[in-house]
Structure formats: C-alpha cells, structure tokens
N, C-alpha and C positions, 0 to 999 in steps of 0.2 A: 596403169592398173585399170582393169575392166570392172565395171559395176554390174551387179545383177539388175534385171529389169525393175524389181520392186525398189531397189536402192536408187536407181536413176529416176524413177517416178517420184520418190520422196524428195530428191533434189529439185525436180521440176516443180513440185508443189511449193517449195521455198521461194521460187521465183514466179509464182502465179501462172505457170504454164499449165493449161487444163489437161487433166488426165482422168480416166474413169476411177470411180470409188473402188477401193480394194485394199487388201492387206496380205502380208505373207503368212504362211502356215507351214509348220514342220511335220505335221502328222494329220491324220484324218479328223481327230477331234478338234484341232485348231482350225482346220478348214471349215468344219461345220459351224464353229463359233463365229468365224468371219461372216459366213453366209447369214447367220441369224442377225448379226449387227447390221448388215447391208439391207436385209429385208426385201430384196427384189429377186426375181427370176426372169429369164435365165441368167446364169453366171458363166464366166470363163475360168478355167483352171489351167494354169501355165507352169510348166516345169522351169525352175530357175537354175540354169547352167550358163557358163560363160562361153557359149557357142551359139551360132545362128542355125537356122533350119529346124527349129524345134517343132514347128507345126508339121512339117513333112515327116519328122521322126515319131510323131504320135505324142508329142509333149505338150500340145495345146488342144484342149477339148472344151466343147460347149456342154453344159449340164442344165437340165430343166428342173431338177428337184433335189432334195437331200439325198435320196438313194443314189441318184446318178452322180452327185458330187462325191459321196463316200466311195463309190466304185472307182471313179476316175482318179481320185487322190491316192487311193491304195494302189492302183495299177501303176501310176507314174512314179510313186515313191518306192516301189518294190524292185525295180530293175534299172540297169544303166540305160541311158538314152543315147541312141546312135544317130548322128547327123553327118552331113558332109564335112563338118568342121571339127568333129570330135575324134576322128580316127577310128580304127577298128576296135579299140578298147572301150569306146563310148565314155560317157561321164555319168557318175552316180548322182541322182537327184536327191538333194537334202532339203530343199525348200520349194514350196509352191507359192504362186501368186493367185489369189482368188479375188476376182473383181467383176463388176457388173458388165454385162454385154450391152453395147449401145447400137442403135440403129444407124446405119451408115448410108449416106447418099453418094459420096465420092471418097476415094482414097488417094492421097498425095504422098510424095516423098520429100523430106527436107533434112539437110545435114549441114554441119559446119566443121571444117577441119583446116589445119594450117597447110598452105601450099609452099613448101620449102623452095621449090624451083623459082617461084616468082617473089618470094618474101611477103606474101599476102595471106589473109584469111580467105578461104574459099567457101562460099555458100553454094550448095548444090540442091536443086529442086526438080521435081518431075511430076507430071500428071499421072504417071504410072506407079502409084504407090501400092504397097502390099505385096510386091513381088521382088525377086532377086534384082537389085539395082545394077549389078554387074552385067546381067543378061540384057537389061534395057540399054545400058551403055554400048554393048556390042551390037545388038540387033537394031536399035533405034537411037543412035547417038543424038539426033536432033531433038529427042524428047527429054534430054538431060540438060537443064539450064545451069549455067555456071556464072556466078557473079563474084569477082575478086574484090576484097575489101582491104584498102590500104590501112595498116595498123595505126598510122598517125592520123588518118582521117576518121576512121571508125565507121560504123554503120550509119548511113544517112537515109533520109526519107525517100530519096530517089531510088536507092537500092531496093527498098521495100516495094515501091511502085513497080519497078521493072520486074521483080519476081512475081508480084500479084498478077500483072498482065500476062507474063509468061506462063503462069499456071492457069490462065483463063478463069480467074476467080470473078464472081459477080462483084460489082462495085460496092454492094452492101457489105461485103466481107473484107474490103481492102483495109479498113481501119483496124479491125480485130486481128487480121493477119499481120499488119505492121506491129501491133502491140505484142503479139506472140513472138514474132521474130526478134524484136528488140529485147525482150526478156530472155530469149534463148541465147542471143549473142552475149548478153551480160553474164549469164550463167557460164558460158564458154570461157569468157575472159577471166572472170573473178575466181574460177576454180582451176585454172591452168589445164584446160582440157586438150586432149589430142583429137578427140572426136565427140561430137554430139549429133545423134541421128534419131529421127522419128520416121518409122516405116511400119505401118502407115500413119500419116496425119489425116484424121477423118474429118469430113464435113458431114454433120448430122442433118437429118431432114429439117430440123429447126434452125439450121444455119449456124451452128456452133462448130468451132475448130477444137478438136480434142486429139491429144497424142495417145493413140491406142497402144503403141509400143514405144519403148525408150531405150536407147543405147548410149552409154557414156563411157569413154575411155579417158583416164587422167594421165597426164604426163608425170612419170615417176619422179622426174627431177623437181617438180613443183610440190610434191607431197609434203616435204618438211614445212611448207607454209599452210598446210591443211590437215592438221592432226585429227580434226573431226571427220574427215573423209578417210584417212588412213585406217581408222578403226573398222571400216567397212571391208577391208581386204579379206577375201575368203581364202583362208589358209588351206582348207580342204580341197580347193580346186587348183592349187599350185603344187608343183613338184616340191617335195620337202627340201631337196638340195638347193633349188632355186630360191625357196623362201629363206633358208639359212644364209645364203649368199646375200640376198637383199638386206637382211638384218645386219650383216657384217659390213655393208657398204661395198660389196663386190659385184661386178657385172658378170653373171654366170647364166649360161643357157645349156641345158642338157641336150646332147645329141645321141645318135644311135650307134656310134663307133666304139672302139676299145682303146684308143690312145688318148689319155687325158693330157691336157696342156694348160700351163700356167704362164701367162704372158702379161707384160705391162704395155698397155695401149691397144685400143680397139683395132686400129689399122694393122698393127703388127700381129695381133691375134688372128685377124682374117688371113693375112699373108701366111702365117704359120700353119693354119688349117689347110690352106691351098697346097702348101708344100708337103704336108703330111699325105694329102690325097695323091699328089704327083709321085710320091715315093711308094705308093701302093698301100698306104694305111688309111684308117678311118678315124676321124676325130671323135672323141667321146663327149667333148664339151667345148664351149667357148667360155674362157675365163680371163677377164681383164682385171688385174688387181689395181690398175690405175697408176698414175705417176707419183702420187703421194702416199703409197701404201706403207703401213707400219709393219713391224715384225709380227705383231699379233694378227694382222690381216693376211699376211703371207702364210702364217701357220694355219689360219682358218681356211684359206684357199686350198692348201694341201689336204686338210682334213676332209673338205667337201669332195675333192677329187677321189680320195681314197675310199670314201663312203659309197661310191658308185661301183657295184659289183661287176659291171661290164668292163671296167678299166683293167687292162692287162699290161700297161706300160704308161709312163708319164714323161712328157717333154716339158722342161722349163726353159723358156726363151726370154731372156731379159736384156734389154738395151738400156744401160744405166744412164739416166739423166736426172730427173727429179728423184727417181727411185735409185738409190745407190746400190751397186752390186754387193757391197759388204753387208748392207741391211737385208738384202734378199738371202744371202748366205746364212745369216743369223736366223732368219725365219725358217729356212729349210732345215737347219740343224735342230732348232727347237721342235719343229714338226716331227722330225725323225725320232727325237727322244721321247716325245709325248704320244706318238701314234706309230704303231708298227707299220713300216713300209715293206710290203711283201712283193712288190712289182718292180721291174727295172726302172731306173730313173736316169734320164739323159739330160744334161744341163749345158746350155750355151750362154755364156756371159760376155757382154761387151759394154764398154762405156765407162762411166764414172766409178772409180774404185774397183774395176774388174779384177785387177791383180790381187788386191786384198781379199776380194770375194773368193777367188780361186784358192788362195792360201788357206782361208778359213775352212773351206770345204775339204781341202786335201788333208788338213790336220784334224779333221773331225772324226776320222775313223769310219765314216759312212761308206757303204758300198755304192759308189756313184760312177757314172760314165760321163766324162766331159767331152765336149766336141769343140773343134776350132771355129766352125762357122755353122750357119743355120742349115745349109744344104746337107752338110755332114750329119748334123744332129737329127734332122728328120729322116734321113736315110737309115741311120743306125737304129732309131726307135722303131721304125716300120719293120726293119729286118728282124729285130729282136722279138717283136710281137708275133710276126709270122713264123717264128721258130728258126730263123736263120742265124748267121753269125753276127756278133756284136761288133 
C-alpha cells in the first residue's frame, strides 16, 4: 500500500525524522487556513497522488502570497494530473499538501528497501538528489551508493559512517545523519515497509537535514499488524475491483484484456495468463484465490470478474490441493445462482476431489464448458472470445 506524501511525512514525524512544517488541504479554503497557521511565505503547494513526477506535471508549485496560493490550489484541484507514472488517463487530485519552503544548500537521495536476491535490507544513497534516481543509476552508476544490511545484525554505526563518507558529508553532519538514518531504519522495520525513500533529503544553509519529500510503501502482508496505517488507504486512488478483492482477501490485478481468469496459486495464475496470450487471447485480470479459499471467496472472485465490463469470457483453472475442487464447484454454482453469468465460462479442474467437482458442475444445470487440460482450456476460451468455434 502506497502512502501519500502528507501521510508519509506524518509517519516521519512520529519517528522524529525532520520534515518541513505543513498540513493537507482538500480545497482552497483549507489551503488558506493552513497558510495562516504556518504564518510564513513562500510556501509549496503539492498535489497528493500516488505517482511520481508531480513536479514535471505541474503538480508542485511555489507560491509567494495568499492570492498565489488560492490560484495554485484551485488549478491543481480542478483537473487530473498527468505524469509519466499516471498513464494517459491521469489521476484526479483530491488533496494538497501545503508546507513551508526551505532554503537548500545541497540535495541528497536516501532510500531503504528489501533486497530479495541477497536476503538483506538495502540502503541506497546518492549525492544527486532531487532528480530521477533511475536516470542517475543508468547514467552515473558510481553515484549510487549501496549498503546491504544483514537483518540479523541490523543497522550498525559503521554503516552510517560509510554512507556519510560516501555522500561527502561534512564531519559536523555525521552525527545528525546517523541519527536520521537510525530513525528511518526503525520506521522501515516497525511498520513492515516495502520502501522508504527521501528524494530530496535537503541540507539547509544552517546545516540541518530535512526530508523535503517522503515516499513510503507498506507491505500489504504486514497491514493486519498495523490497523492504524490501514485506515490511510486511499480508496479513491485504487481500482474499485482491486479494492473489493483486497477486502475479500483475494489477490487481484486488473489488466487490459477481455478474458477473465480465476486461478488458485500465483505461479499457476501467471502460467495461465501466458497460455491465454499464446492462444491469441488477452487476460483481463490476475486473480489468485489462494490455496485456502472458501466458497464465499470463490463466489466473490467470480463477482469481481463479472463486474468488469471488458470481460467477454472467463477461464477457471484450478489444481486441487489445499483448495478442493468440490469446494470450487460449490462456489461457482453459488456465484451463478446469485449473479447472472452472461459470458462463456470454461473450466479446467484437476487434483483433490476433481471428480466430485465435475459431478457437481454437471448436475448444476449451468451452461459450462469443461476442458480436459490447460492447453485445451486456454485455446477454447480464446477461440470463443474471438468469435470462433468452442
């Protein structure tokens, strides 16, 4: 789950990571009220969307007075924001962050993320802050410092010293940098983060380190331990079908195709989508109901697929293990009775209680197409959706 910048900075404040003074605003009047509370000019007005490149898209503006603030807030809130990460549809801005502008002497980059390849936590830093870090990594790879942290050892003072020297920080800043990094690492661990990033991390003329921007991504698997962070989920920024799937405990990602698929197991789901592509079709979604899915979860999965107007056909591919095929059949039957299925449905069942599952489906009176194996199933659903023979 991604946090908005104002939410990430609130989390930073809880760990005493320095950030500029500011607050969110949902309209012009709230923005002006924030400015009055801050009592300083100039201010920064930042669009709050879950995508990068806001500055290039016109979503970050410097304002010198109340008139400029009102104009900027109205302009940013009145239209979608388009960046390299939003796609052609853009993202509608519902919130702003109004905060003080600070004088900056240097801009750095700092981030923490898991490195699954090495089984460590990776701290990345660069003297080239405030710019696209991917471009820095491509054009000047030697400018990106990488320090691996053993999870059993944790962050040590020598890690902080190595990074401070690598960033060419003056000795007078080494202590404050180590304190900031320690707090940031604690935040990362205690909140089950997938990414914590500051770009830029500013050094002010007075020698203070301040996070001018903040990006935090939380591991969804850890959210049950953090209900206080779950409430920050921005439902308006998430596809409604993906949000419904998350609430039902399903792994669903909407795609651009027209063949819906319901599968148990992420690897099997990926293979199923590959075979749909090979058969000339286009997957409409990734939907993994998991190994321990209940009848209710299967019914909800079918409801979510059917709610996508792009879906012209559905493939159900189940290899029974923990998820028994008879339970899958019961879920499909219940879904058909509670929700009108108006598109072709091809089913492939193998594994635990597959025979019983097929019997239940055959006796249900539903208009279904069964397939003997996965290749046949994908070929048939792709042909049906294209308008060919079943």
